[in-house]
C-alpha positions as CSV (number, residue, x, y, z in Angstrom):
1,M,82.3,140.1,40.7
2,S,86.0,139.5,40.2
3,M,87.6,136.3,41.4
4,Q,89.7,136.2,44.5
5,E,93.3,135.4,44.1
6,K,96.1,134.7,46.5
7,V,99.1,137.0,46.4
8,K,102.4,135.7,47.6
9,I,104.1,137.9,50.3
10,Q,107.7,138.5,49.3
11,I,110.7,140.0,51.0
12,H,113.2,141.9,49.0
13,P,116.8,141.0,49.7
14,R,117.5,144.5,50.7
15,A,115.5,143.9,53.8
16,F,118.0,141.4,54.9
17,A,120.8,143.8,54.1
18,A,119.5,146.0,56.8
19,F,119.4,143.3,59.4
20,G,123.1,143.6,60.2
21,E,122.6,147.3,61.1
22,E,119.1,147.3,62.6
23,L,119.2,144.1,64.6
24,V,122.8,144.5,65.9
25,T,123.3,148.2,66.7
26,N,126.8,148.0,68.2
27,D,130.1,146.6,66.9
28,S,131.1,145.1,70.2
29,V,127.6,143.5,70.5
30,A,128.2,142.0,67.0
31,V,131.4,140.4,68.1
32,L,129.7,139.2,71.3
33,E,126.9,137.6,69.4
34,L,129.4,135.6,67.3
35,V,131.2,134.5,70.5
36,K,127.8,133.4,71.9
37,N,127.5,131.2,68.8
38,S,130.7,129.5,69.8
39,Y,129.4,128.9,73.3
40,D,126.3,127.3,71.8
41,A,128.6,125.0,69.8
42,Y,130.0,123.8,73.1
43,A,133.4,125.4,72.5
44,F,135.9,125.5,75.4
45,E,137.9,128.4,74.0
46,V,137.3,131.2,71.5
47,V,140.1,133.2,70.0
48,I,139.3,136.6,68.6
49,E,142.1,138.0,66.3
50,F,142.4,141.4,64.8
51,G,145.0,141.0,62.1
52,K,146.0,141.8,58.5
53,D,146.1,139.5,55.5
54,E,149.0,139.0,53.0
55,D,148.0,142.2,51.2
56,G,147.9,144.2,54.3
57,F,144.1,144.4,54.6
58,P,142.5,144.1,58.1
59,F,140.3,141.2,59.1
60,I,138.6,139.9,62.2
61,S,138.8,136.2,62.9
62,I,136.7,134.4,65.5
63,K,137.9,130.8,66.0
64,D,136.5,128.2,68.4
65,D,137.1,124.6,69.3
66,G,133.4,123.7,69.4
67,L,131.5,120.9,67.8
68,G,131.5,122.4,64.3
69,M,128.9,122.0,61.6
70,T,128.1,119.4,59.0
71,K,127.2,120.3,55.4
72,E,123.6,119.5,56.1
73,V,123.5,121.8,59.2
74,I,125.1,124.6,57.1
75,I,122.5,124.3,54.3
76,N,119.4,123.7,56.4
77,A,120.2,125.7,59.5
78,W,123.0,128.3,59.0
79,A,121.9,129.3,55.5
80,T,118.2,129.5,56.5
81,I,117.3,133.0,57.9
82,A,115.6,133.0,61.3
83,T,115.9,129.2,61.6
84,P,114.2,127.5,64.6
85,F,117.2,125.1,64.8
86,K,118.3,126.2,68.3
87,K,114.8,126.6,69.5
88,K,114.1,122.9,68.6
89,K,117.4,121.9,70.1
90,P,117.8,124.0,73.3
91,I,120.4,121.7,74.8
92,V,123.8,120.9,73.3
93,S,125.8,117.9,74.5
94,R,129.5,117.0,74.3
95,V,131.5,114.1,75.6
96,V,134.3,115.3,77.8
97,D,136.7,112.8,79.5
98,G,134.3,110.0,78.8
99,Q,131.3,111.9,80.4
100,E,128.5,113.6,78.5
101,R,128.1,117.3,79.4
102,Q,125.3,119.6,78.5
103,R,124.8,123.4,77.9
104,V,121.7,125.3,77.4
105,V,122.1,127.3,74.2
106,S,121.9,131.1,74.6
107,G,120.2,132.1,71.3
108,N,117.1,130.9,69.5
109,K,116.1,133.6,67.0
110,G,118.4,132.5,64.2
111,L,119.5,136.0,63.5
112,G,122.9,136.1,65.2
113,R,124.8,135.5,62.0
114,F,123.8,139.0,60.8
115,S,126.4,140.2,63.3
116,A,129.0,139.3,60.7
117,A,127.2,141.6,58.2
118,R,127.5,144.4,60.8
119,L,131.3,144.0,61.0
120,G,132.3,143.6,57.3
121,N,131.2,143.0,53.7
122,T,132.5,139.5,53.2
123,M,132.7,136.4,55.4
124,T,134.6,133.2,55.1
125,M,133.6,130.3,57.4
126,I,135.6,127.1,57.9
127,T,134.0,124.5,60.1
128,K,134.6,120.8,60.9
129,T,132.9,118.2,63.1
130,E,134.9,115.6,65.0
131,N,134.4,112.8,62.4
132,G,133.3,114.8,59.3
133,P,135.1,116.6,56.5
134,A,136.0,120.3,56.8
135,M,133.7,122.7,55.0
136,K,134.4,126.2,53.7
137,A,131.7,128.7,52.9
138,F,132.0,132.2,51.5
139,F,129.4,135.0,51.4
140,D,129.4,138.6,50.3
141,W,126.7,140.5,52.2
142,R,126.6,143.1,49.5
143,L,124.8,140.6,47.3
144,F,121.6,141.4,49.1
145,D,121.7,144.9,47.6
146,S,122.4,143.8,44.0
147,V,119.7,141.1,43.4
148,E,116.0,141.3,43.0
149,T,114.8,138.1,44.7
150,I,116.0,136.1,47.7
151,E,116.4,133.0,45.4
152,D,119.3,134.8,43.7
153,C,121.2,135.1,46.9
154,S,123.7,132.3,47.4
155,M,127.1,131.4,49.0
156,T,129.8,129.1,47.9
157,L,130.4,125.9,49.8
158,E,133.2,123.4,49.4
159,E,135.1,120.7,51.2
160,V,138.7,121.6,52.2
161,D,141.7,119.7,53.5
162,N,144.4,120.3,56.1
163,V,142.0,121.4,58.9
164,E,142.9,119.9,62.2
165,G,140.5,119.4,65.1
166,C,136.8,120.3,65.2
167,G,135.4,123.8,65.5
168,T,134.5,126.8,63.5
169,Q,136.4,129.8,62.3
170,I,134.7,132.9,60.9
171,I,136.9,135.4,59.0
172,I,135.4,138.8,58.3
173,S,137.0,141.0,55.7
174,Q,136.5,144.4,54.1
175,L,135.7,145.7,57.6
176,N,133.1,148.5,58.1
177,A,135.0,150.1,61.0
178,N,138.6,150.8,62.0
179,W,139.7,148.4,64.7
180,D,143.3,149.6,64.8
181,N,142.4,151.6,67.9
182,E,143.5,150.7,71.5
183,D,140.4,152.3,73.1
184,R,138.1,150.4,70.8
185,I,139.8,147.1,71.6
186,E,139.8,147.9,75.3
187,E,136.0,148.6,75.1
188,L,135.5,145.2,73.4
189,K,137.6,143.4,76.1
190,N,135.4,145.1,78.8
191,E,132.3,143.8,77.1
192,L,133.8,140.3,76.5
193,S,134.8,140.1,80.1
194,R,131.1,140.0,81.0
195,M,130.4,137.2,78.6
196,V,131.6,134.7,81.2
197,S,130.5,135.4,84.8
198,P,133.3,137.0,86.8
199,F,132.1,134.8,89.7
200,S,133.2,131.6,87.9
201,S,129.8,130.1,87.3
202,V,131.1,128.9,83.9
203,S,134.5,127.1,84.3
204,D,134.8,125.5,80.9
205,F,134.6,128.5,78.6
206,A,137.4,131.0,78.0
207,I,137.8,134.0,75.7
208,K,141.1,135.1,74.3
209,V,141.9,138.3,72.3
210,I,144.9,138.8,70.0
211,T,145.7,142.1,68.2
212,G,148.4,142.8,65.7
213,K,150.3,144.8,68.4
214,E,150.7,141.8,70.7
215,V,153.2,139.0,70.3
216,A,152.0,135.4,70.6
217,D,153.0,134.9,74.2
218,A,151.1,138.1,75.3
219,D,147.7,136.9,74.3
220,V,145.0,138.4,76.5
221,F,142.8,136.1,78.5
222,I,139.7,137.7,80.0
223,K,139.6,137.0,83.7
224,P,138.9,138.9,86.9
225,K,141.3,140.1,89.5
226,S,141.6,138.2,92.9
227,F,140.2,141.1,95.0
228,I,136.8,140.6,93.3
229,E,136.5,137.4,95.3
230,K,136.6,139.3,98.6
231,P,134.4,142.3,98.4
232,V,133.6,144.6,101.3
233,Y,129.9,144.1,100.9
234,K,128.1,141.1,99.4
235,I,124.5,140.0,99.1
236,V,123.6,136.5,97.8
237,G,120.2,135.0,97.4
238,E,117.3,133.9,95.3
239,V,113.8,134.9,94.4
240,D,111.4,132.0,94.6
241,S,108.3,131.3,92.4
242,N,106.2,133.4,94.8
243,G,108.4,136.4,94.5
244,T,109.9,136.1,98.0
245,I,113.5,137.3,98.2
246,S,115.7,135.3,100.5
247,Y,119.2,136.7,101.1
248,E,122.5,136.4,102.9
249,Y,124.5,139.5,103.5
250,K,128.2,139.7,104.4
251,Y,130.3,142.7,105.5
252,N,134.0,142.1,105.5
253,N,136.2,145.1,106.3
254,V,139.8,144.9,107.6
255,D,138.9,145.1,111.3
256,K,135.2,144.1,111.3
257,T,132.8,141.6,109.8
258,R,129.1,141.1,110.1
259,E,126.6,138.7,108.6
260,A,122.8,138.9,108.2
261,T,120.0,137.0,106.6
262,G,116.5,138.0,105.7
263,Q,113.5,137.9,103.5
264,V,111.4,140.4,101.5
265,L,107.9,139.2,100.7
266,W,106.0,139.9,97.5
267,T,103.4,142.1,99.1
268,E,101.7,145.4,98.1
269,E,103.3,147.0,101.2
270,N,106.8,146.3,100.0
271,Y,106.1,147.4,96.4
272,R,103.9,150.3,97.0
273,D,104.2,153.1,94.3
274,C,105.3,150.4,91.8
275,Y,102.4,151.1,89.4
276,D,103.7,148.9,86.7
277,L,102.8,145.9,89.0
278,L,99.1,146.7,89.0
279,D,96.4,145.6,86.7
280,I,93.8,147.8,85.0
281,N,91.8,147.8,88.2
282,E,94.9,148.8,90.2
283,D,95.1,145.5,92.0
284,F,98.5,144.2,93.0
285,L,99.1,141.0,91.0
286,P,100.7,137.8,92.1
287,Y,104.4,137.2,91.1
288,R,104.8,135.2,87.9
289,A,108.3,136.2,86.6
290,G,109.8,132.9,87.8
291,N,112.6,132.1,90.3
292,F,116.1,133.3,89.8
293,S,119.3,133.8,91.8
294,F,121.6,136.8,92.4
295,E,125.0,137.8,93.8
296,I,126.1,141.4,94.1
297,R,129.5,142.6,95.4
298,A,130.2,146.2,96.3
299,W,133.0,148.4,97.4
300,D,133.2,152.0,98.7
301,M,135.0,154.2,96.1
302,D,136.2,157.1,98.3
303,S,139.9,157.6,98.5
304,E,140.3,156.0,102.0
305,S,138.4,152.9,101.1
306,I,140.2,152.5,97.8
307,Q,143.6,152.8,99.6
308,S,142.5,150.1,102.1
309,V,141.6,147.6,99.4
310,S,144.7,148.5,97.4
311,E,147.0,147.7,100.4
312,R,145.1,144.6,101.4
313,F,145.4,142.9,98.0
314,N,148.6,144.5,96.8
315,I,147.0,146.0,93.7
316,G,147.5,149.5,92.4
317,K,144.6,151.9,92.9
318,R,144.4,152.6,89.2
319,D,144.2,148.9,88.4
320,L,141.7,148.4,91.1
321,K,139.3,151.0,89.7
322,A,139.9,149.7,86.2
323,S,139.0,146.1,87.2
324,I,135.7,147.3,88.8
325,K,135.0,149.4,85.8
326,M,135.5,146.3,83.5
327,Y,132.7,144.4,85.3
328,K,130.7,147.2,86.8
329,G,127.0,147.1,87.1
330,I,124.5,144.2,87.3
331,S,124.8,141.6,84.5
332,V,122.0,139.2,83.7
333,Y,123.0,135.7,82.6
334,R,120.6,133.3,81.0
335,D,121.8,129.7,81.5
336,N,125.3,131.1,82.2
337,V,125.5,133.3,79.1
338,L,125.3,137.1,79.2
339,V,122.0,138.6,78.0
340,L,122.2,142.1,79.6
341,P,123.9,144.5,79.2
342,K,125.7,144.1,75.8
343,S,127.3,147.5,75.7
344,E,128.5,150.3,77.8
345,A,125.2,152.3,77.3
346,G,123.2,149.5,79.0
347,R,125.4,149.0,82.1
348,D,123.0,151.0,84.3
349,W,119.8,149.3,83.1
350,L,118.4,149.5,86.7
351,G,118.9,153.3,86.8
352,L,121.1,153.2,89.9
353,D,123.1,156.3,89.1
354,A,120.0,158.5,88.6
355,K,118.6,157.3,92.0
356,R,121.9,158.1,93.7
357,I,122.0,161.8,92.8
358,S,119.8,162.9,95.7
359,Q,121.6,160.6,98.2
360,I,125.2,160.4,97.3
361,G,127.0,158.1,99.8
362,R,123.9,156.3,101.0
363,R,122.9,154.9,97.6
364,I,125.1,152.6,95.5
365,S,126.2,153.6,92.0
366,T,126.9,151.4,89.0
367,N,130.7,151.9,89.2
368,Q,131.0,150.4,92.7
369,V,129.1,147.1,92.2
370,I,129.7,143.9,90.3
371,G,126.7,141.7,90.2
372,I,125.2,138.8,88.4
373,V,121.6,137.6,88.1
374,N,121.0,134.1,86.9
375,I,117.8,133.4,85.0
376,S,117.0,130.5,82.7
377,N,114.9,129.6,79.7
378,E,113.1,127.0,81.8
379,C,112.1,129.1,84.8
380,N,111.9,132.6,83.2
381,P,110.5,131.9,79.7
382,N,108.8,135.4,79.5
383,I,111.9,137.4,80.3
384,K,113.0,137.7,76.7
385,D,115.6,139.5,74.6
386,T,114.6,142.2,72.3
387,T,115.5,141.6,68.6
388,D,118.4,144.1,68.7
389,R,119.9,142.1,71.7
390,E,120.5,145.4,73.6
391,K,117.9,145.0,76.3
392,L,115.1,142.8,77.6
393,A,111.6,142.9,76.2
394,D,109.1,145.0,78.2
395,T,106.8,142.2,79.3
396,F,104.8,142.2,82.5
397,E,107.1,139.5,83.8
398,Y,110.2,141.7,83.1
399,K,108.6,144.5,85.0
400,Q,108.2,142.2,88.0
401,F,111.7,141.0,87.6
402,Y,113.0,144.6,87.4
403,E,111.2,145.7,90.6
404,A,112.4,142.6,92.4
405,M,116.0,143.5,91.5
406,L,115.5,147.0,92.7
407,Q,114.3,145.5,96.0
408,V,117.5,143.5,96.2
409,I,119.6,146.6,95.6
410,D,117.7,148.5,98.2
411,T,118.3,145.6,100.7
412,L,122.0,145.8,100.0
413,Q,122.0,149.5,100.5
414,R,120.2,149.2,103.8
415,E,122.6,146.6,105.1
416,R,125.6,148.6,103.8
417,N,124.3,151.9,105.4
418,S,123.8,150.0,108.6
419,D,127.5,149.0,108.7
420,K,128.6,152.5,107.7
421,E,126.5,154.0,110.5
422,D,127.6,151.4,113.0
423,G,129.1,152.8,116.2
424,K,127.4,156.2,115.9
425,K,125.6,157.3,119.0
426,Q,121.9,158.0,118.7
427,N,121.3,161.6,119.6
428,T,118.1,163.5,120.1
429,L,117.5,166.7,118.2
430,S,118.4,168.8,121.3
431,E,121.6,166.8,121.7
432,I,122.5,167.6,118.1
433,L,121.8,171.3,118.5
434,T,123.6,171.9,121.8
435,P,127.2,171.6,120.4
436,L,126.3,174.1,117.7
437,S,126.1,176.9,120.2
438,S,129.0,179.3,120.0
439,G,129.1,179.9,123.7
440,E,132.0,177.5,124.3
441,L,133.9,179.0,121.3
442,V,133.4,182.5,122.7
443,E,134.6,181.5,126.2
444,S,137.7,179.7,124.8
445,I,138.7,182.7,122.7
446,E,138.2,185.1,125.6
447,I,140.5,183.0,127.8
448,A,143.0,182.8,125.0
449,V,143.0,186.6,124.5
450,E,143.5,187.1,128.2
451,K,146.6,184.8,128.1
452,G,148.0,186.8,125.1
453,A,147.3,184.3,122.3
454,N,148.3,185.4,118.8
455,T,146.0,185.4,115.8
456,N,147.0,182.0,114.5
457,E,146.2,180.4,117.8
458,I,142.8,182.0,117.9
459,V,142.1,180.9,114.3
460,E,142.9,177.3,115.5
461,Y,140.1,177.5,118.0
462,V,137.7,178.6,115.3
463,R,138.9,175.9,112.9
464,D,138.5,173.2,115.6
465,Y,135.0,174.5,116.3
466,H,134.2,174.5,112.6
467,E,135.4,170.9,112.1
468,R,133.4,169.6,115.0
469,N,130.3,171.3,113.9
470,E,130.5,170.1,110.3
471,L,129.6,166.6,111.5
472,Q,126.8,167.9,113.7
473,L,125.4,169.9,110.9
474,K,125.4,166.9,108.6
475,E,123.4,164.9,111.1
476,L,121.1,167.8,111.7
477,N,120.5,168.1,107.9
478,D,119.7,164.4,107.6
479,R,117.2,164.7,110.5
480,L,115.6,167.8,109.2
481,I,115.1,166.3,105.7
482,Y,112.9,163.6,107.3
483,Y,111.0,166.2,109.4
484,A,110.5,168.3,106.2
485,Q,108.9,165.3,104.6
486,T,106.5,164.7,107.4
487,A,105.8,168.4,108.4
488,S,103.0,168.8,105.9
489,L,101.1,165.8,107.2
490,G,99.2,168.0,109.7
491,S,97.8,170.3,107.0
492,V,97.1,167.4,104.7
493,A,95.3,165.6,107.5
494,I,93.0,168.6,108.1
495,V,92.0,168.8,104.4
496,I,91.4,165.1,104.1
497,M,89.4,164.9,107.3
498,H,87.2,167.8,106.3
499,E,86.5,166.2,102.9
500,I,85.8,162.8,104.4
501,L,83.6,164.1,107.3
502,T,81.6,166.3,104.9
503,G,81.0,163.3,102.6
504,M,80.1,161.0,105.5
505,T,77.5,163.4,106.7
506,C,75.8,163.4,103.2
507,I,76.0,159.6,103.1
508,K,74.5,159.1,106.6
509,R,71.7,161.6,105.7
510,F,70.9,159.5,102.6
511,L,71.0,156.2,104.6
512,D,68.6,157.5,107.2
513,R,66.3,158.9,104.5
514,I,65.9,155.6,102.6
515,K,65.7,153.3,105.7
516,P,61.8,153.3,105.8
517,S,61.7,152.5,102.1
518,I,64.0,149.5,102.2
519,P,62.3,146.2,101.0
520,E,62.1,143.5,103.6
521,D,64.2,141.0,101.6
522,K,67.3,139.7,103.5
523,R,69.9,140.6,100.8
524,T,68.9,144.3,100.6
525,N,68.8,144.6,104.4
526,D,72.3,142.9,104.6
527,Y,73.6,145.5,102.2
528,Y,72.1,148.3,104.2
529,D,73.6,147.0,107.5
530,T,77.0,146.6,105.8
531,A,76.8,150.3,104.5
532,L,76.0,151.5,108.1
533,R,78.9,149.5,109.6
534,S,81.3,150.8,106.9
535,H,80.1,154.4,107.5
536,A,80.8,154.0,111.2
537,R,84.2,152.5,110.6
538,I,85.3,155.3,108.3
539,L,84.2,157.9,110.8
540,E,86.1,156.0,113.6
541,V,89.3,155.8,111.6
542,T,89.1,159.5,110.4
543,N,88.5,160.8,113.9
544,S,91.5,158.8,115.1
545,F,93.7,161.2,113.1
546,A,92.4,164.2,114.9
547,P,95.2,164.5,117.5
548,L,97.9,164.2,114.9
549,Y,97.6,167.7,113.5
550,K,97.1,169.8,116.6
551,R,99.5,172.6,117.2
552,D,101.3,173.8,120.4
553,L,101.4,170.2,121.6
554,R,103.3,170.6,124.8
555,K,102.0,173.9,126.1
556,K,99.2,172.2,127.9
557,I,99.5,168.5,128.7
558,V,96.3,166.7,129.6
559,P,97.0,163.1,130.8
560,V,95.4,160.5,128.5
561,G,94.5,156.9,129.0
562,L,97.4,154.7,128.0
563,K,95.2,151.6,127.2
564,E,92.7,153.6,125.2
565,T,95.4,155.4,123.2
566,A,97.1,152.1,122.4
567,D,93.7,150.7,121.1
568,L,93.1,153.8,118.9
569,S,96.6,153.6,117.5
570,F,96.3,149.9,116.6
571,N,92.9,150.8,115.0
572,L,94.7,153.1,112.6
573,V,97.4,150.6,111.8
574,S,94.9,147.7,111.3
575,A,93.5,149.5,108.3
576,K,96.6,148.5,106.4
577,K,96.4,145.3,104.3
578,M,99.6,144.0,105.9
579,S,97.8,144.1,109.3
580,E,95.1,141.7,108.3
581,G,94.9,138.7,110.7
582,V,97.1,140.2,113.4
583,I,95.9,139.5,116.9
584,F,96.3,142.5,119.2
585,V,96.3,142.0,122.9
586,N,96.3,145.1,125.1
587,E,97.1,144.2,128.7
588,L,97.5,147.8,130.0
589,S,95.5,149.0,132.9
590,D,92.5,151.4,132.4
591,K,93.6,153.3,135.5
592,I,97.0,154.5,134.1
593,K,97.2,157.8,132.3
594,V,100.3,159.0,130.5
595,C,101.5,162.6,130.9
596,M,102.1,163.1,127.2
597,H,100.2,164.8,124.5
598,E,97.7,162.4,122.9
599,S,99.1,162.9,119.4
600,E,102.7,162.1,120.5
601,I,102.0,159.0,122.5
602,Q,99.8,157.9,119.6
603,T,102.7,158.5,117.1
604,V,104.9,156.3,119.4
605,F,102.4,153.4,119.3
606,I,101.7,153.8,115.6
607,N,105.4,153.5,114.7
608,L,105.9,150.5,117.0
609,F,102.7,148.7,115.9
610,D,103.5,149.3,112.2
611,N,106.9,147.7,112.6
612,S,105.4,144.7,114.4
613,C,102.7,144.2,111.7
614,Y,105.3,144.3,109.0
615,W,107.7,141.8,110.6
616,T,105.1,139.3,111.6
617,Q,104.1,138.9,107.9
618,E,106.7,136.2,107.6
619,N,104.9,134.0,110.1
620,E,103.0,131.2,108.6
621,N,100.9,130.6,111.7
622,E,99.4,133.0,114.2
623,R,100.6,136.7,114.1
624,K,100.4,138.5,117.4
625,I,101.2,141.8,119.1
626,T,100.9,142.4,122.8
627,V,101.2,145.6,124.9
628,C,102.1,144.8,128.5
629,L,102.6,146.8,131.7
630,E,105.9,145.6,133.2
631,S,106.1,147.8,136.3
632,F,105.2,151.3,137.6
633,S,106.4,153.4,140.5
634,G,107.5,157.0,141.2
635,G,105.5,158.5,138.4
636,K,107.0,156.2,135.8
637,A,105.6,153.2,134.0
638,I,107.6,150.6,132.1
639,I,105.6,149.0,129.2
640,S,106.6,146.7,126.4
641,V,105.4,146.3,122.9
642,N,105.9,142.8,121.8
643,D,105.5,140.7,118.6
644,N,106.2,137.2,117.4
645,G,108.1,138.3,114.2
646,R,111.7,137.7,113.4
647,G,113.0,139.7,116.4
648,I,116.1,141.9,116.7
649,L,119.5,140.4,116.9
650,P,121.7,141.4,119.9
651,Q,124.2,143.1,117.6
652,D,121.4,145.2,116.1
653,A,119.9,146.3,119.4
654,E,121.7,149.7,119.3
655,R,121.8,150.0,115.5
656,V,118.0,150.1,115.1
657,F,117.9,153.5,116.8
658,V,120.4,155.1,114.4
659,P,118.9,157.5,111.8
660,G,118.6,156.0,108.4
661,V,119.2,152.4,109.5
662,T,116.3,150.2,108.4
663,S,115.5,146.7,107.3
664,K,112.1,147.5,105.8
665,P,112.1,147.7,102.0
666,K,110.2,151.0,101.9
667,G,111.5,152.3,105.2
668,I,113.6,155.4,105.7
669,G,115.0,154.4,109.1
670,M,113.4,157.2,111.1
671,G,110.5,155.4,112.9
672,L,112.4,154.5,116.1
673,V,114.3,157.7,115.9
674,I,111.1,159.7,116.2
675,V,109.9,157.4,119.0
676,T,113.1,158.1,120.9
677,E,112.8,161.8,120.2
678,I,109.3,162.0,121.6
679,V,109.8,159.7,124.7
680,K,113.1,161.5,125.7
681,A,111.4,164.9,125.4
682,Y,109.1,163.8,128.3
683,G,112.0,162.4,130.3
684,G,111.4,158.8,129.3
685,K,113.6,156.1,127.9
686,V,113.4,153.6,125.0
687,G,115.3,150.3,124.7
688,V,115.2,146.8,123.3
689,S,114.7,143.7,125.4
690,Q,117.3,141.2,124.3
691,K,114.9,138.3,124.7
692,G,111.6,138.9,123.0
693,K,108.7,138.3,125.3
694,I,106.6,136.3,122.8
695,G,109.4,135.2,120.5
696,G,110.0,138.3,118.3
697,A,110.9,141.9,119.1
698,S,110.2,143.6,122.4
699,I,110.5,147.4,122.6
700,V,110.5,148.7,126.2
701,L,109.3,152.2,127.0
702,E,109.6,154.2,130.3
703,L,106.8,156.8,130.3
704,P,105.7,159.5,132.7
705,I,102.3,158.6,134.2
706,V,99.6,159.4,136.8
707,E,97.4,156.7,138.4
708,E,93.8,157.2,139.1
């Protein structure tokens, strides 16, 4: 048997030669990484210069006024590949005006220096600490391709004189790309503009760009325009360690303002269909991504809205669009330094534009928002950069973070749509259809002809009819989209009920068959009793669906018990996890029957109970829903459905009945619309009681009844 021996693992220098290209995949990202190094050195200002040397050859210079490096740091940290230097020292300190300040460093992989290799073949570095000598290093990245072992790779290092102030300057020569291009420089400026938060969370770090085409007094400082401080829509808030989103929303238009606050809980109901949040057993897992804050500002980009902002802030429409484009999208900052996105390709990392295609106008696109998300190494250690710095690693914590941010965006969209829809009258379907009739048009034209109107005058009547009906058709289209989504529920319910009832019959037959053979031990009998109760419960819930799929609902109306229908409806809603622990109190009379089809009054109750169960989730103590008979006379009963949730603000009392307006994360804003449609079809009314009966929301219904 041969002797075992240890074989040393070696890395050929050519592997390092590829790092500049593989680890940093974009030239703008490469510059950004070097600027981040300046931030980590506690620089106050970084000057990026694109110039030409004495021989006319182009170079890139990145110069900062940071702490600089000593000879020992250059040798033991900078010249050591993938050094843990920053990881061991995550905080950098600097004395400013007699006071010590601190920054959390943005990088810790020790690979950022390969950004220089991406940009050019040679690099000269001049660095000086406050009290130490200035050091000059030179390295040719092509050396990695020409030697056989890493030990043969070296750089020159020497002390130099006549260097004033502390800081570091990196000069990259023999460039790999042509930077004598205005579009390329502009793209870089756009990316650099995001390095520092546009909302001024970092006040002691500035970036300056100089090109050969600009004179000294025309240096470009990266800073946002003033109108960004006063957006039309804004949402600010935080996600806590339990995943609860708390937010403040502000709407600020020329002639109207509105504010709202709210919470979105980390519950399965709010994140249904988010399969990445489930474990292998398809259980919804607790939040563990860590707390973070956010601020998102948005504008409408239609011509009228752009004109309004342009006049308000005295800024040209082209400049306004260019400014939003510079900062557009949602940027993630770790300890105040940009981590996502690093390039134009990553601006829409949340996929907002793809989601907007089917709902243009109602959903927000990347080019109309400027947002920041603040995470930290301390609170979000498992939200990590990928090695190429272009995105965040696909950890489970990142998936939770991603879905939470989509929830924030959805909340902003709901509030924004609420303001855009504000003032619109809630019409029933028949009220929408009535103006579409051509009867009025025909009558108007006939009268005009009798009076001798010419062709142009008649065309004006048609044009006016067309313009009025365009708005009606849009509202009708929006309403029908929802109905189309729900129209198939009846046929689906039939199939599901058939399958469930067939299966339950077999299960009951088996339970009856084995009953005489069950051992007398307590555990087995307990299991058997639980199976019987579960079987009965499934049958009860399944049969509750029966009225929901019957056809020709209103041809023959048989009055149904109001109290019993309310109980059955809550029975359906109570099967949801979010309804666990809700106390339901039905104070209706057994003697009152409602003159509505059972399925439709059941639909009314289900929508109202579902809303109440959802909004009482925020209660830390008792959760409660009551149904009360307020009065009855003349064939009408007034009842109220009440809860002790957050309630409805006075300014939202009308808004909640507008199609598409919702505050529920997965809501589509049609629940109360459908309730109104059904109740009005039977000559009833729906409204909101301004003072909730038990502290939350109170929806009041006027219904047609008969009394036994």
